[in-house]
N, C-alpha and C positions, 0 to 999 in steps of 0.2 A: 384551325384558328387563327384570327387576325394577328397580327404581328407588328409590332411599331417599327419604325426606320432606324437602322444605326446610321449616325450621322459621325462625322470627324470630331473629336473631343475639342480642337481648336474653336469650334464655331461657339462653343459654349450657348446654346440655345436653353430656353425653359425645357422644363421636363413637361411640361403640359404639352407644348408644341411637336418636342421630340418624339413623345410618347404616344401620340394621338394615334389609334389605329387604323390599320389600312382597310380596305372593304372587303371582305371575302365575295360578295355579289359582284363588286366591280372587277375583281380577278379573272372571274369568268366570263363575265361581260365581255372584257377586254380579249381575252382569248377567243371566243366565239363570232364578234359581232360581224364579221366582214365573211364567214364562212357560208358561199351560195346556197340560196335555198334553207336556211336555218328558219325555224321557227321560235321567234325571240319572248319567252315566256318568263324573263329572270327579272325586270324590272317589274316597280309598281306604278304602270300605267296602261293604258289600255293602246289601242292601236288606229284610233282617229285623231286627226287635228283637231286644233282648236275651230267651233262654229263659227262661220262666216260673220255673224251677226257682230260677235264678240269682237273678231278682228277690225269689222268695220267701225265700231267705237273708238278703237285704239288710232285709226287711220285718221279719223275725223278729229280727234284730241290732236294728233302730230299737225294735221294741216291747218289748222287754227290757232298752232305756234304754243301749244302748252307744253313747253320745255323748259321751263324755269324751275326754281326749287318750291316747294310747297310746305303745305302741312307735315310737322313730324308725326303727327298722330293719324293722318290722312286725311283727305279732301273729306269736307262734311258730307257730300253727296254719296261718297260710300258707305261712310260709317253710321250713316241713317238708313241706307240700302240696308246692309248688315242687319241692323237692329229689326227691320222690317222682315227681314228673312228669318231672323230668329221667334219675329213673334208668330209669324205664318208655321212655322216647326216646331214651338214647342207650346203655341196657342196660350201665350200669356204676353205682357208688356216687356219690354227690352228698352233701356236707357242708351242712345247713341254713345253716351259718355263711357261705358264699358268697352266701348272697341277700339282697337288699335292697329292700324294697315302696318304689316311690315313687308319686308322684299321677299316673302315664301314662309315657309312653315319652318324651315330651319331657324331662320333669323330669330321668329316668335318662340323656339323652343330655346336658342341660348341666351336670350333678352331673359327670358322665364328664370333659366338656372342660374345667370348671372347676376339676378336679383335674392337667389333665395338660397344658393350654395355657396361656397368657397374653401379654399386650403383648411383641410383638416374636416371639413363635412362629409357626411355619408346621404345617397340617395340610394331607395330601394326601387328596383326594377324588376318586375315577375318576369321570367323568362320560358322559353323563346320570347325575344323582343326585338324590333326593329334596332340595328346596329347603331344609328344615329343618337339615340338615348344615350347609350354609355360614352359616345364619341362627345356630346356637347356639353354632358356633366364632367369628363375628364378635362375638357378644353377650359372650362371653368375653374378648375382647381379640385374640385369636388373629387370623390371615390363613387363610381357607380358599386352598387353589391347587388349583385345577381341571385335573385328568390325563383329555385325554381315551380313551375306550376304543378299543377297535379293532371296526368293524363289517364284516361280509360277510356272503355269502348264508346261514352258520349260524346269524348272530346276533352278540352282541355277545361282547367277550374284554379280560380286562386286558391292557394294554400294558405288560410289566414292562420295556423299555426306557426308556417316556417316566418312568415312575415312579423309576427310579434314577436317571435326568438331573433329576425334578426335587428330590430330595432335596437341602438345604443344610444349613449347620450352625445353622441355625433351626428346622429341621425337627422336630417332636417325637412326630407323632402318624401316622398310616393310617389311614383309615377303608374296611374293606370291608363290603358291604353284598349279603349274597347269603343267598338270592334277592334278586334287584334289585328296587327300584321306582326307576325305571320301566320298565325294560328287557325283565324276566323273567330276565337272565343267572342261571346257577346256578354256583357254581364248584365245579370238581370237585376231588377231593384232591390233583391235582398243581398246581392253580392255589391253593389252601391252603398247601402245603408252600411256594412259592414265595414266597407274600406273607409267610409266617412268616419263612423265610429273608432276606429283603431287611429286614426289622424287626428280626432279631436282629443282623446285619451293623452298622446303622447306628444300634442303640439306640435304637430306634422303639418306641413304645406302639401296638398296634392298639385301636381300637373296633371290635367287630363287632356289627353289627346283621344279626340269623339271626332275624328276627320271622315271615317268611313259611316257616319253615322245613318246614312239613309240608304246603306248597302246593307239589309237584312234581309236573311231568307227563311229564316224561322218565325211561323205566323204569331207561336207563342209569345215571342219576344218583340213582335212588333207594336208601337205606339203609336197610331195615324200616320203610319210608314217610315217611319223610324225606330232606332234602337232605345233602351231606357238610356238615360243621360242623368249626370248628376245634377243638373239642373232640375228634377225631378224631385229630388230627396234634400235638396242643400237649404241651409238658410243662410239669410245674407251675411250675416258675419262669418260664416265657413271660410277657411284659407284654401282657396281653390283658384288655381288659373287655367284655363283653356287655351288650349294652343291650337290652329287652324290653319286651312290654306285651299285656294282654291283650285288646287290640282286635280284632284280625283274627282269631284263633281263635274267638272266642266271642259276637263279635258285642257287644261293648262298647266301642265308639267314646267316647260319652259319659261312661261311668264314670270314666276317667282314673284307671287302674290299671295300673300296669307293675312292675317290677324291673329291678335290677342283680344281674349275676353277677361275682365278682371276689374275689380272693384276699382270705380272712379278715383278713388282714396290713392291708389299707385298710380295715378294720371300723369303727373310730373316725372316721376322716377322712370316711367315706360319712354316718355317722350324725350328725356333725357339720353335714355340708353339708345334709340332711334339715333338721335341725333351723333351721337359718336361711332355708330355702328355703319350707315348707309345715309343719314341725312336726310332721311324718306323715302317713299317709293316713287316712281316717275309719276306724273299724271296721267299720261295717255294710259300707262298698265292698268291705273286705278279706273280710269273709265273703261276701261276692258270690263274689269271687277263689276263694275255698276249693271253693264249688259247682262253680264253672265248671269247676277241674282235676279235681275227684273225680266229678264225674255228667257232664261236657260232651265225652266223647268220641265217643259217637255223630252228637252234633250237629255237631261237627269234622268227621267222616268225610262228612256228608251237605253240607257248605260245601266241601268237597274234590272230591267228584262235581260241584257246581253249578259249581263253577270251571271244570272239565276241559270241561263240555259247553259253558258260554260260550266258553271258547277255541277251541273246536271251531268254534261258531258266528262268531267273529269271523275266522276264518282264511278264511273264504268270501271276505273284502274283496280278498282277494291276485287273486281270479279276473277281478276287474274291469280289470284290466293297470293301473291307476292306483294302485295302494297295494304299497308294500313294507311286509314284515310277515314278518320270519323267524320261525318259530313260539318263543314264549317256553317256556321250560323250567321256569319256578316261575313263585310268588307268583300276580297273579290279574289283570295288567294288560298289555292288548297295547299296543307302541310302534311305532305304524305313523308310515309316511312318506308323505304325499301328492307323487307325482310332479310336479315342476314349480312345488310351492309354496316360496314366500321367506318369508313371514312365518306362522311357526304359530296365533300370536294372532289374525290377523287372519281364519283358517280356521276357527279355534276359534269366533268369532263369527259367521260365516256360516254355521256347519253351525246353530248356535243358531235363526238367523234363518231359513234355509231348508230345514232338516232337522229342527226342533225335537230335536236330539240334543245335549247337553252333553259336552266332550270337554274336557280340560286341554291346555293347549298345551307342546309341549316344549320350548319356551325357557324356559318356568318350572323346568327342570330343569337349566339351564346350557346355554352356547352349544354345545354338542355336541349340543343336543337341538333346535336350530333346523331347521324344517321338519318334526317329528313332531308326532305328537296322543299323549295316553297315553287308553287308553279302558280303566275299571275291568270286567272281565266278571262280576263276582260279583252275578248279578242271574238272577230268572228266566227260562228260557230263551226264552220267548216276548217277554219285553222285550230281551234282547240280539237276537235274530232279526228285530225289528221295528227294532231302531236299526240294525243292517247293513243291512237293505233302504232305508232311510231314507237312510241314508250313500252307498250305493251308487247310489242314485238321483241324489243331491248332486252327487255328485262329478264328474261331466262339466261341470257350470255352474261348478264352485269352481276348476279348472286351466284353463278356457278362455283 
């Protein structure tokens, strides 16, 4: 379980800062990152560096002296490129005025929550969930309300009855992450309609994280090479803010580049919050983003194919009889339960020591994740297969 840092009382810090949770993922990462020969599958990124054509675009921008302050909403070329990307993926027109560039997905999320929730407000988060949702909500002064999902032989599902019961007069926002980190759950159109109907009935905003939307593995959920989206079911007046990042599609985790999609009516508010957060994203980083979107489709296709091969390899862990693993329908994570395990964190540390494989403990993703481990399989096939072999070999000792 994540714990907050205890500070000396004389420092008199704000509680939302002092009580910001530590990351259970980082704990394990820090423990094993320097271990020789470790196969690191604990964080949400692949094993490839950023493609050369993206780096070259940034280098050219630097060479041309683009190192000054810039547009708070993002350079026009990138906002237009993002709109064009959405038109190709979702097969309908998008106004560039709906898009606002941020210095990563986390700043996009923080801006969204700062607009929508604060002291005394509540935000519903279906769990298991990426821990940064709760962190960003807490730092904004609001309270994250964990709503456990349902798990069965077919995988994870939203529990709409629990969601409805969790709503109080203080509830302001519903977070929907599909495809999900860490479970690989993918919302169907029926799920999205039900979530949208719930939000409409109670006057809630939706913060939609669809950053893994191109990574879909279940053909029944695939629409033109993507997952179902709120964009398929929403009306222009619906209160939805989308947060996005370049990190996953184009191997740009270290670049810190993302965007918000929202009604243009929110434009000045978002611009103001960008100004007081980062004063804009560096132009050379944005030029890299333009190159990623305009030239990166083949690279992304290769990443998706790699993820599907990794998913197939990881699925063999279920053959050990010691692992419960409903096939993930999207993203690039396996969320596996070790039968008999009571502490995911203990198992994660022991896997580092005994199998030389790094996985993230499910407890980092909320109480609903206890007993589970998250494995990122966006790696070269031989690494994933070797990790599976090592884990399978260690499992009898871990649950003895």
